[in-house]
N, C-alpha and C positions, 0 to 999 in steps of 0.2 A: 702310764703317766696320766695323772689327773689334769684335765683341762682346767684352765683358770678363766674365770669370768670377770671381765672388767666391771667395776662398780657402776660406771656410767651406763654400760650396756644393760646391766640388770635393772636399772631404773626405767629404761625404755621398753623393756619386755612386756610389762602389763599394758602399756599403751598400744603396742603392736598387737598383742593378743586381744585387747579390747576392741580393736577395729576390725578384727577378722569376721565376727558375726554379720557385719554389714554385707559381706560378700556371699552369704549363704543364699540370698535371693538371686535366682538365676537372671542373667542379663536378658535372656530371650523371653522370659515370662511376660513382661510388659508388651512385647511385640505380639504375643498371642491374645492378650487381654484387650488391647486398644481397639482393634478393628470392630468387634461386636459392640464394644462400649460406645465408640464414636458413632456407629451406625444407629444404635438405639437413641443416643442423644440427639442426632440429627432429626430423626422421626419425631421425637418429643418436641423439640424446639421449633421446627419448621412446619409441622403438620398438626400434631395433637394440641399444642398450646393455642394455635390460631383457631382450630376447630372448636375448642372449649370456649373461647371468647365469642366466636360467631353464634353458638347456640346457647350462650349464657348459662353454661354449666358452672359448677363451683370450681372456678379456674385455679385458685390458690390451693384448694384442697387436693385437686388432682395433681398439681405440680409437686406438692409435698409428698404425695403417694409415689409419684415417679422417682423423686429423689431418694426416698426410702428404699425403693426397689433397686435403684442403681447402687446405693451403698451396700445393700445386702448382697448383691451379686459380686461386688468387689471383695467383700469380707469373706465370702465363701472361698475365693481363690487364695487370698492372702493368709487367712487364719486357720482354715480347715486343714489338718495334717494328712492330706491325701495327695496323690500324684496329680499333676496338672491335667492329665488326660481324663481325670474324673471330675475335678473341680471346674474345669473350663466348660464342659457340657452343662453342669449344674448352673453355672453363671448364665449361660445362654438361655436355659429354660426359664430362669427367673425374669430375665429381660423380655423374653417373648411372652411370658404369662402377663407381665405388666402391660404390654401393648395389647394383648388379647382382651384383658378386662375392660379397658377403655373402648376398644372396638365393639365389644358386645353391648356395653352400656349405651353408647351413642346410637347404635343401630336399632335398639329396642325403645329408645326414648320417644315419647309422644311429640316432643318438639321438633324432631327431625322427620321431615316428610319422606315418603318412600323413595321418591325420585332422587333424594340426596343421600341415600344410604350407600355405604361402601360395599364393594364386592371383591373377593380375592379369586373368583373364578376366572381362569385365563381366557376362556371362551367369551366371557362377558367383557373383559378388558379389551380383547381383540375386536369384539362387536362394536363397542363404544368408539374405538379408534376409527374403524371402518365407516361407521355412521357419521362421525365427525367430518371425515374427508368428503363424504357424499354431500353433507349440508353446506360445506364450503363452496362446492360447485353449483349448488342450487341458487336460484335468485334470492337476493337478500330481502328480508322483511316480509317473507311470505310463508314458506314452509318451515315450521319450527319443531314439529313433532315426528316421532317414529310411531307408526301405527302398524301393528303386527298381529296377524291372525293365525289360524291353524295352517293356512296355505303359505305362510311366510309374510314378509314385509310388503305392505302396499306400496306399489311403485308411485313415484311422484309424477303426475302428468306434465306434459309440456306447457310452459307458460303461455298465457294469452289464448288458452283453449277453454271451452265450457267445462271440461273435466277438471281443469286446474282450479277454476272458480268454485266448483263443488268441493274439492279438497280443502280449499281455504275456508269455506263456510263451515265445514265439519270441524276443522282445527280450531276455528274461532270459538265454537261451543265448548270443545274439550279444554282449550286453554283457559276460558273463563272459569270453568269448574276447577281445574288443577291449580291455578294461581291462588284461588281462595281456599284450597285444600278441602273441597267439597267431598262429601261422601256419596252424593247422588245427583244425577242430572236427569231431568224429566223434560220431554219434548212432546207437544201435542197441540191439537187445534183449540183455539180460544173463541173464534167466530169464523164465519164462512170466508174462506180465502186467506185466513191469517192463522199462523202457528205461533205459539209462545213457548218459551223455555224457562225453567227455573232450576236453581241449584240449592241443595241443602247443605249448609255449612254449620256444623256442630248443632244440628237439629233445627236451625232457623232457615226458612226458605226465602230466597231472594230471586225476584223476577229478572230475566235477561231481556234484551231488546227483542221485539217481535220480528217475525220474518214472513215474507209472502209464502203461501202454501207450496208453490212449485220449488222454491229454493230450499225450504225446510224438508220436503219429501226427498229431494235429491240428496241432501246431506244425510238424511236418515238411511236412505238406500245404500249410500257409500259405507256407512258404519255397519249396516247389516251385512254387506259383502265382506267387510273386514272380519266380522264375527262368525262368518261361515253360515249365515242364514239364507233362506230362500227369498231373494229380492222381489220376485214376482208375487209372492203371497203376502197380502196386506190385511188379511182377515184373521187367520189362525194365530194363536199364541205361539211364539217362538223364543227360544233362549239359546244364546251362544256366548263365547268368550273371546276376548282379544287382549292385547297388551298395548299400552300407550305410555309415552314418556318423552321428555325433551331429548334432543340429539345428544349423544355421548353421555347419557346418564342412565340410571336404572329405570327400566320400564315398570309400569304399574298394571297389575291385572284388573281387568274391567269385565263385569258381567253385563250382557246386553239382553234386554227383554223387550219384545214388541207384541202388540195386541191391537187388532182392528176393532172398530166400533162404528156406530151409525154416523158419527161426525167426522171420522177419519182415523188414521193410524196414530197410535201413541208409542213412545219409546222411553225406556228407563235404563240408565246406565249406573251401575253400582261400582264404585271405585274401591278396589281391594276388599271385596266382600268377606273373604275368609277372616281377615284381621278384625273386621267389625264384630265378629261373633266368637273370637278366640280369647275368652277371659275366664278367670276363676272367680268363685263367689267372693273372695276377699277383695277383688278389684272392682266390684259392681257399685259400691257406694253405700253398702249396708252399715249402719251404726253398730256399735259393740253388742248391745243387747239383742238387736235384730239378727245379727249374724249368729249369735248363740241360739236363738229361737229357730232359725232356719236349719242350722246343723242338727238340732234335736229333731226337727221335722223330717229331715233326710234320713236320720238314723232309724226312725220308726219303721220305714220301709214297707208300709202298707196303706191301703186306702187311696183316695183321690186328693190331690193338691191342685188348686186353681192358680194359674199364673195370669194375672190381668194387667193389661196396658193398652193404650190406644195404638193405632198403626204407627210404625216407625218410632216407637218409644222403648225399644229394648227387650221385647218379650222373647224373641228367638235367642238373643245373647244370654239372657237369664236362664232360659230353658237349657241351653247347651252347657252353661256353667254348672248348673245343678246336676245334670247328667254326668258330668266329669267327676263329680264327687262320689259317684257309685263305682265300685270296682268292676269294670266291664270284663275282667278276666276270671273272676270268681262268681259273677252274676250274669244272668241273661238280660242284657240291656238293649232295648230296641226303640226306634222312633217310627211314627207314621206321619209322613209329610207329603205335601204337594210340591214344594219347592225348596229342597234342602240347600242351606247356605254354606255348609261345610261338612266334612266327614270327621267324626270323633273316633279316635283310635279305640278299637275293640267293640264299638257300638254298631249294631246292624240298623242301617237306615232303609226303611221300607217306603218307597216313593209311589204315590198314587198319581197315575197319569190317565185321565178319563179318555183322552183321544187314543192312547195306545192300548190300555188295558180294558177299558170299559168297566161297567160295574160301579156301584156306589162306594163312596169313601167309607161309609159305615160298615160295608161288607169287609173291607180290608181290616178295619179296626177290630171287628168281631173275630176275624180269622186269626189275627195276632194274639188277642186276649185269650182265645181258647187254647193256645199252646202253653199257657201258664208261664209267661215270662216273669222275671223278677221286677223289672222296671220298664215302663213304656212312657215315652213322651209323645203326646198327640198335639201337633202344632197348629191344627186348623179345625176349630169348632164351628165358627160362624153361626148360621141359623139352622144347624143340622140336628133335628130332633132325634133321628135314628142313631147318630153317633153318640149323643148324650145318653140315650137309653142303654146302648150297648155297654158303655163305661159304667153306668150305675148298676147294671145287673151282673157285672163281672165279679170274679172271686177276689174281692178287695182284701181278704185276709191273707192272700198269697202274693198279690201283685200291687205294686205302687204305680199309680198313673199320675203323670203331670199333664194337666190339660190347659192349653192356651186359650184365653178368652179375651176378645177385643173390647175392652172397656177401661175406663179410667178410675174405677172405684171398687174396692173389695166387696162391698155389699151388693153393688150392681152385678158383679161377677157371680156371686152366690145366687142372686135373683134370676139371672139369665140361665144358669145351670138348672135350677129348680124348674123354671118355666119349660125348658127344652125337654127335661126328663118327664114332665107332666105329673109328677108325684113328689111333693116336697118331702114327705117322710122317707121315700126311697132314696132321693137325692141326698138328704141330710145324713142318712145312715152310713154312706161311704166316704163322706168328706172328712179330711184330716187337717186341712189348712188352706189358707188363701194368701197369696202374695201379690200385691198390686204395686205398680211403679209408674213414675214419670221421669223423664230425663231433663236435667237442668244443665246449662252450659257451665263449664268449669272456667273460673277466672284465670287469666294468664299470670303466672307467678312472676314474670319478668316486669310487668307494667301495671299490675293492679294497684289501686290507690286506697290507702287506709284513711279512715275518717272516724271521728268520735260521734256516735249517735246521740241525739237528744233524748231526754227522758220520755218525751211524747212519742217519738218513733219507737222506742223500746216497748212502751205500753201498748201502742197500737198493734205491734207485731206479736205481743205476748212473750217478749223475751225478758230474761232476768235483768234486773236493774244494775247488777254488777258487771254487765257486758260493757267494756270500755272501748272496744275497737271493732269496727266492721270494715268491709272492703267493697269497692265498686270498680267497674271496668275502667281501664286506662286507654291503652292503644298507642300512647306516645311515651318515649323515653328520652332522657338527656344523654347526649353523646358529646363529650368535650364542650359542655355548657350550651349545646345547641339541641333544641327539641326535634326529634325525628320519629318517624313511624316505627313502632316496635317491630323488630325483625322476626321475633318468635311467633307472634300472632298475626302478623301482617296488618296491624292497626285495628283488628277486630276487638281486642280486649279479652277474648276467650280462646282457649285451646282445649278441645275435646269436650266430653260430657261426663256427668256423674249421675247415678241413679238416686232418686228420692223414693224410699220404699215404705210400704205398710205391710208388716208381717204379722199374721194372726193365726196361731195354732187353733184348731177347732176340736175341743174336747166334748165330753158327754153333755155338759151344761150348754155349750154353744150349739151343739147339734139339736138339742131339744128345742131351742128357740127357733132354729131354722125350720125344723119340722112343723112347728106351729105358726110359721110365718111372721114371727115377732122380730123383724129386722131392726126396728128402732131400739128395742131392748138389747139386741145384739150389739149395736153401735155403742150403747151406754156401757155395756160390759167391757168392750174394748177400751173405753176411756177409764173405766174403773180399774182395769188391770194395767193402766198407764202404757198401753201399746201405742206407739207413735202412728199418727196418720201420715199420709204422703206430705201434706203441707207442713206438719211439725218436723218431719224428717228433713225437708228442704230447708227449713229455718235453722236446723242444727248445722247444715252445711254452710249457711250464711255465717253463723257464729264461728265456725272453724276456718273461715276465709276461703272456702272452696267455691262459693258462688255469691251472687249479689241479691239484694232485696228485689231488684227488678225482675230477676229470673223467677223468684217465688211468685210474684204477682202475675208473671206471664203464664205459668202453668196453672195458676188458680183462676185465670180468666177463661171462660168458654171460648173454644176456637172460632165459633161462628161470630161472636162479638168482636174478637180480635181481628178477624178478616174484614169485617164490616168497617171497623175503625180505620184500618190501614188503607182500604180502598184498592188494594192490590190483589189481582187474581193470580195465584201461583198455579202453574200447570201441574196436574196430578199425574202420578205414575200410572202405567197401564194396569197395574194391580197393586194394591197396598202392599208394598214390599216388606217382608219381615226381616230383612238383613240386619237392620239395627233396631228392629221393633218387633 
């Protein structure tokens, strides 16, 4: 018997069949998708978005990127024809990757101080919580820092005791440096019975209030104890390490160096010294043609290249960056140093310690060079004739030597090397290049102020007439129509430093001029080849908006004149530190 189909039912059949695909999506799929999606969205909206606003990142761009990642993760689950047990993990991977990209970006960004970086280490999180509870119990308005050495965290003394006052004095110095994001703090005698301190912020020194000698020495002894140094020894050079940071935040590594003298003990603290010298040559500030010339110089892989800069002006950072360009796993790359600031992977660091090893620095240099290494970085030349002679007599056809020279001019570096070798022809024969540099402060991108230069200014600076816009430091920003201190640079107008370089390859023609002592002719040849001087390179940074005209004037003015003009005596470090110079 053939069943009959009612005509009205037949009309409804397509509609019923048309609705059936809607039920192909499982009801429980959204229940699996929503928890990770909601968790990701909560992190983005409550943490990441506010963090991007705080540090003045490209907030809208980041939010668009987060939205794209969220849509992509949902699309994988909905449209990829695979089981939910495959697409759901893929979705979670996309969301986690999105979070990880921002996490890595903000933790490496120069605008974010080390103390404000995030950490996922459970032990660090537990440590921060414990320290936070400790600080709540401590007297308010006094102890604000965690000071930790090799022997553990320094205990907070009882209030209203002499030890407590010493701790507060030590913290006052540290806080002054950390609040300004200083790279270095120097403490030392300025006159009888009085000690001074100064901080170096983006290369510019600022004097702190002076202290009576007993108070300063007590604070220095406290910091020496934290760094694991011998408190009773105030003559011999000592070096140690500690960690410092505000309560419940990431601590900052600090290198502590002390050295006695006829007028008293001096102390220098370097904040995060490894980070100061952990750069690649692309990050140093070289202009396009200079970078090309330096890479060509590195590829030549023979002879001597002089690296010149004054103290604290980036010599060590440049030396380490260049050494990283050599493959330390296929080549024998070594250094000879008195005070290494960092360890480069694959590079053998030979440290000369006169107090422990005895013998001359030049003896260690000669010993290393006789082993025919491929690359050697010699970081301390100073007035050492023996070291210069050992380098000039080495087999420079098989070995590349990078030699650090403390001066602010490429021709002066050549002159110093020739003088120390004692034979201009011998010195010239091994030279393959000279790289000189100064550091200028980098303008804060969040608050720098654009202005239109007048034709007179452009002419005076030797800049092209077509330059329509330059920048100067700001320090203030508008927040809801109200002027406030820039949160990125703390009102300084600068964040970090960038190098102004002079890069000069030395070929046969240049070496002939050096051998005959014709340095003025050599300078003319550099100009003829249109190789930028340090000042010209700094002006290029002005054109690109990286620094200001005032910074170019600052590095062009002799330091003695600048110090005399300011009338401020900044405390010197116990030894001219090479961490950033």
